[in-house]
Structure formats: C-alpha cells, structure tokens
C-alpha positions, 0 to 999 in steps of 0.5 A: 560947764558947756556943751551937753553938760550945760543942759543936763541940770535943767533936764534933770530937774524935770525928770521927776515930772516926766516919770509920773504915770497916770492911773489907767482908767480900765481898772474901774471897768475891771473892778466893775466886771469883777463885781458882776462876776462875783454876783453871778456866782453867788446867785448860781450858788443858791440854785445848783445841787450840792455836788455841783457846788464843788465844781463851781470853785475854779470859776470863782475869780474874786475873793467875794465870790469864793467866800460866798461859795465857801459860805454856801458849802458850810451851810449845805448839809451842815457843812458835811460836804467840806468834810471831804479832804478832796473838797478842802484841798480844792478850796485852799488851792482856790484861796491861794490862787487869789492871794488869800494865804491866811484863808487857805491856811485856815482851811488847811488847818481845819482839814481832817488828817491832810494827806501828802497831796494836801500838804503838797498843795499847801507847800506849793502855795507858800513857796509860790508866795515867797513864804519859804520859812513858813513852807519849811515849818509846814514840812517839819510839821508834816514829818511829825504828823505824817511820817514815812512814806508820805513826808518822803513823797518826791513832789513834796521833797522837791518843794521842801528843798526849794523852800530850804534853799530860798530860806537858807535852811541848809541844815534842814535840807541835809535832813531832807537828803537823808529822807530821800535816801531812805525813800530810795534816792528820789527822782530827778526833780529831787536830785536836781533840787539837792544839787541846787541846795548844796551849791547855794550852801557853798558845798560844791563837793556834795553838789558834784557828788549828787550831779555824778549820781544822776544817770540821766542828767537833763538841762536842769542838772547841768545848769544847777551845777554850772550856776553853783560853780559860778556863784562859788567863785569857780567860774573857770570850772563853770565854763569847762562844765559848759563845754562838757555840756555841749559835747553831751548835746544837752539842749541849752536853756535861758538859765544855762545861757545866763549862767555861762554869761555870768562866768564870762563876766567874772573871768572877763572872757570876752571871746567866749562871751561873744560866742555865747551871744551868737548862740543866743541869737541862733537859738532865738533867745535874744529877746529874753529879758533874763538873757539880755540883762546877762549879756549887758552885764557881760559886755560891761564887765569886759569893758566893751560898753559900746557892744553893751549899748548895741545889745541895749538898742536892739531890745524890743522892751526895756524894763528898769533892770535893763535900763539901770544895767546900761547906766551902771555900765557907762558909769563903771567904764568912766563914761558919766556923760553917756550915763546921764544922757541915757538917764535923761532920754525921754524914751524911758520917761515912763520908767521910774528910777529905783535906788540903784539907778539914783545911786549910779547917777550920783556916781556919774555926777561925782565922776564929773565933779559937778556939784550942781548936777549932784544936788539936782540928783539928790533932789530927785532921789528925795522926791522918789522916796529913795534918798534914805536907802543905804546905796543912795546915802553912800553915793551921796556921801561920795558925791559931795566929798568928790565935789569938794562939799565936804561939810555936806558929805559930813552932815549926811554921814552924821545923820546915818544911824546904822553905818556900814563899812561902805558908808565909813569908807565913802567918808574916809575916802572923801577926806583923803581926796580933799587933802584932809589926811588927819581927818581921814585917819581920825575917822578910821580910828573912830570906825574901829572904836565903834565896832565896824570892821575895816575891809581892804577898801578901808586900808586903801583909803588909809594909805591914801591919807598917809600919802596925803600927809607924806607920813611914811611911818603911819603908812608902814603901820597900815602895811602891818595892819594889812599883813595882819588882816590878810589883805595883801592878796588884794591888788588894790591894797598892794598898789596903794602900798607901792604908791605910798613907798614910791611917793615917800622916796622908799623905792626899795620897799616899793619894788619889794611890794611889787615883786611879791604881788601875784596879781598886777594890773595896769595901774600897779605897773604904772605906779612902779614905773612912776616911782622909778621916774620920780627917783630919777632912775630912767633905766629902771623905768624904761626896763619896767615899761618894756617888761610890762609890754612883754607881759601883755599888759595894756599901758594906760595914759599914766604910764605914758606920762611917766615914760615920756617924763623919763625920756625928757630927763635923760635926753632920749629924744628918739625913744620919746618920739617912739613912745609918743607915736605908739600911744595912738597907733598901737594902744588907742590912747588919745594924747592929753595935754600932759602928754603934749607937754612931756613931748615938748619937754623931751625936745626942748631939754635936748636943745631941739627948740625948732622942732619943739616949736613946730610940734606945738604949731601942729598940735590938734588943740591949743597949747596951754601953760604947761606946754609953753612952760616946758618950751620956755624951760628948754629955752632957758637951759640952752640960752635961746632968748629968741625962742623964749621971747616967742613963747612969752608973747604967746603965753601972755595972750593965753594966760595973762593972770597966771603968776607961775608963767611970769616967774618963768619969764623972770627966771629966763631974763635972769639967766641972761643977766637981764636984771632990769627986765626981770625986776620989772616983771616981779614988780608988775606981779606985785602991783597986780597981786599975782603971788606964786604959791610956794612948793612943798615936799611930799615927804613928812618931817618924821621921815627925814 
C-alpha cells in the first residue's frame, strides 16, 4: 500500500488520543455559584412573609434551594399554604424544570383534586422528559378521575396525542380522537396532532381526512401530512403536496424543507432537491443543522457526493450527525479513502465517533480490502466502548470476511448471542465472497433452524454461493424459495438470479428472469449483456446494449467490458473503437486495464497488430500482463512472429515470474513449429518452479 493509504493506519492508531476532551474548569465555578445562590434563597426564605414564599419559587435555580423552600412551605402555618392547588402546581412545575420528575410527581399525587391545568402541567413535564408511556398512563387516569369536559381540554388532548405518537399507543390515540369529536372537534393543535398520529400509525387515509377537515391549514398541518407521505413510502405524493403548499403561499418551515428533501432523497430527484437547496439559501435556513443534515443526505442518496461535500464545507458548525453523514456518504458512493481522510481530519478531532461512525469506517476498510486498517479501526471501537453495538459487530464480521480473514469473522460471529438477520447475512456473504459456497449454504440452513427469518439479502447471498459452487440445481431451489417468499419484486434478487443462470449456461432462463423484471438497474442490464457475451451471442449482447441506451440507463464499466469482449470475438473493430471512445466522451468512465486489454484484443484478433502495438504505446498507463497477453494471442492467431517476439521482450521485463506468460510464449513458438524454443521455455519454468494453475468450469457436475 502506498500514497494516502500508507499513512492512514498510523493516523488511525492515534485517533483515540486526539478525540479526548478535557473537562472544562468553569464547571467548578458554576457549582460554587449554584451553592451561593442556594444559600441566599434559603436565608431569604426564613425572613419573608408567607405570601411571598410562593413568589420565590421561580427564583430557585437548584434543587437544594427548591427543597429548602419546599420545606419552609410545609412548616409555614402547618402546611396549609400548600393546600392551594395553584401553589402545588407551581411547585411541581419548578421540580420538573430542574429535572426532578420524581418529586414533581409526588407533589402532583398529593395535590387536592388536580384540575385540567395541573394535569396539563404534569403531562407537559412527562412529555418534555421523554416519559411518553407515563404521560399516556397519566391521561388515562385523568379520564377516569376528571371526565368531560376537563379530559377533553384542547391543550391536554394535544399533549396526550403527542405522547401516544411517541410511545406508539395508536389505539389510545384513536380513543382521544373520539373525545375530541365529542368536545366539538378540537382546535388546530389537536387536529394537527391527529394528522401526525394517523400518519405515524401508517393510516394515511385517516390522516388525509383530518387534513381536509381543517379549514385554516397552517404550516404544521401541511408539514405533518407531507412528512406522513414520505415516511409511509409515498414520497411522490409528498412532492405533489409540497407543490400544492407553494401554490397556497404557505410559509415554509425548517421541518417542511427537511421533509421535502427526504422525499427528493427517496426518489433520487436531484433537480427538485437542488431547487429546494436554493430555496433554503433564499430563506436564510442554510445554517440550520436539521436542514443541513437533510441536504447532505439528499445529495448523498442522489449520488452527488461532491455537492454534499460543498454543503459540508460551508457549515459554520459541524456536529457528530453531520460529520458521520458525510463519512457515510463517501462510503456508500464507493469513495472509502475520502471517508477515511475525513475521519482522520484533525479539524474534527474534538468530535468523539459514535457506533455509526465506527461501523462506517469499518465498511470503508472492507471496501479497500485493508485488513491492517480494519484491525486498527476495531481497536478504536473497543477503546470508545462501541465494539459490542449491533451495527459495529455486523460491520466487523463484514470487514474481516471481505479482507479474507474468515476465521476472525467467524470468531466474532460465534460470540454474538442475539444474532439478527443482518449478522447472519454478513457471515453468509463472507463465506460466498471467499469461495466457501458449502459453508455459506450450511450457515443459511442453520439460520433457518435457529428461527431467524431470511430476507431478500439472505437469498442474494445464497444465490451467490450457488454461483460459487456452479450448482444450478441448488440455485433453482433458491429461485423457488424467492417465489414463495415474494422476493421477486426485489431488483437485487432478480439480478442474482439472472447472474446464476447466465454463469451456469442457462441463457433462456436468464432472459426469462430479465424480461419479467419490472425494475431494472444498470447492474441488471450489464449482467444480461454479459450473459450473452459468455455464450458467444454477440448480436444479442449488442442489441441489448443499444436497448439499454435507448431506455436511458447509464452503462457502467462492466457493461463496456462485456460489449468490448463481444466486439473482439466477432471482429467488430469499428464498433469496438466507437464503444471504447464513448466511455470517456459520453459516459464519463475512465477506462481501466481491463478495457485496454479488451481493445487490444479487438485489434489483435482482427489482424491489426500494428494498430494494436501503437495503441499500447499511447496508453496513459503502463500495460500489464493482460494487455500484452491479448496482443500475443493475436500474434499467434495471425502467425506474426516478429510482433510476438516484441511482446515477449517487453513482458519478460515487466513480469519475469508470471507462469501464464511463459505458457503463452511457449504456445506461440509451438504454433510456428519451433519445438526446441518451446521445450526450453517449459524446462526453464520447471527449474524455476513456475507452475500454471489449471483452469476449471463454472458449471457443476450435476448440471451436465
């Protein structure tokens, strides 16, 4: 490893020390000031009159001072002062504001016949503290003790509905809807809360009915409905609602912007997302962290990671969420080195990584297939105390498996007590990627025996294992399983099936799977094009490539590898040149060594050896063994020993220890009847211990 990757490991090892924050010394002075304030309130409580004691309650900034004043109230006139409902409510509110919910609840429970206001204050305290289940229970108590009309107070109802949403108590929320109807329908706050409740419950029909019944819809009404559409998989409806909202000239809020950006991310609607970005700048909301995170997510999911980085770099403040979102964006878009550079950037050394951050960095290490880097990241996760989080454990299994450390992946997998489907999938995929198809399929069976339910990813991994084994019969059994579990609507399952049939020489079945697919991506098209190429059907391969372009699908580098290979086997030199040139000119794909080798093969097979050699000399990078091998193969086909020997000299300098090259050279001499030279090369290979590995078929024995 060299370049930026070579320094990543050493930087990563020191990441833990850099992220440790020292404790600020001002906390000591804050504590001292609090003690002085508490003492002053206690002294004041001994001197003021009874009526003034209640007015002192809001000035208690610490629990000791509040408890001292509470004690004074209890002893003053034998506690009769606290017999006032107003006094008790004020006291419980003060306790709640200081975070002592237990004392607040104790005051509430001892209050004489709490009214709707007291219940509302206590509900508000519980909801603000995140105690939503307790808030629902309190309102149920209120409905029993203080029925109509107090339990149907609009303020109380809106709080109770919010608690129902946060605690997923949708059944009780529907009962509250009935209470609102009995009380006359509720105000705007209640109606908006009902929209939010039904949307979160997945009942968009009821949410829409509530939305349409609101006479004066405000931004909260529109945003609740829009957010509900996006959260329930109707992002397109959400965008339509947003456009309708604009026509109504409704003032947009930060939550509206974030919701519509989420819709753009789901739909990969980059044009609309850019328009929203402009609107965010226009309304001065670009520095809102909530919207910034949504913008980053939108650009990342639309594949525009550079635009996401521009947004990130313009932020005045970066927190753990924004930093992690950008790292995730790089990793998901196949830029693991950029993800690592951002993770190691000293500007963000004060941010302590969380479990998602560490899982993403592990994923970047897996993409680089860098075991040393992955182990260093594992060590940091242990130091941070997040190594046992589910998301990190799954990433560890995936990283070790992809770095060919299957035994380490298996050891971590074995230590996990509660394995979820992601954990099983990570290990099954690891076996399949390391050509351990039998182990992958055995683990799939074990997964089912232990009660875990395989998902679509599990089936994709099992199909990959079947391809690894070259076993069409097992692959067909998983096809049947996918049909039974209704997984055929998943594009990745269909692509895996297509790949299975193509590589197992069952092209009609592959085409049938392809034709029945409703959703195809570039990988699917390329798999089918490659299937035709492997079976020697050049016409079918080229026709399908042109059909893909007509459908507006952007071909990837694999598609061009397949189509150039087809051109070489059919002698289509002009078409091959056109496709090769179009890669960079029209599709912004930088040719790899595979593409150069294919193009040399196109020229050499057609007998254009002078052009092939000139093409090699003009390559922007040094030709490797695959390029020279293609050239040498053309020399042998067309009996051009002179050009073949030129290739021999260059290749021996580049790769003196590659046995397959010497086999090619030996074959070249054999084709010219130069047996002595051919035997001399074979003998020299034996003396050097250079042995060419035998080839093997990708079709299993059972398939005939």
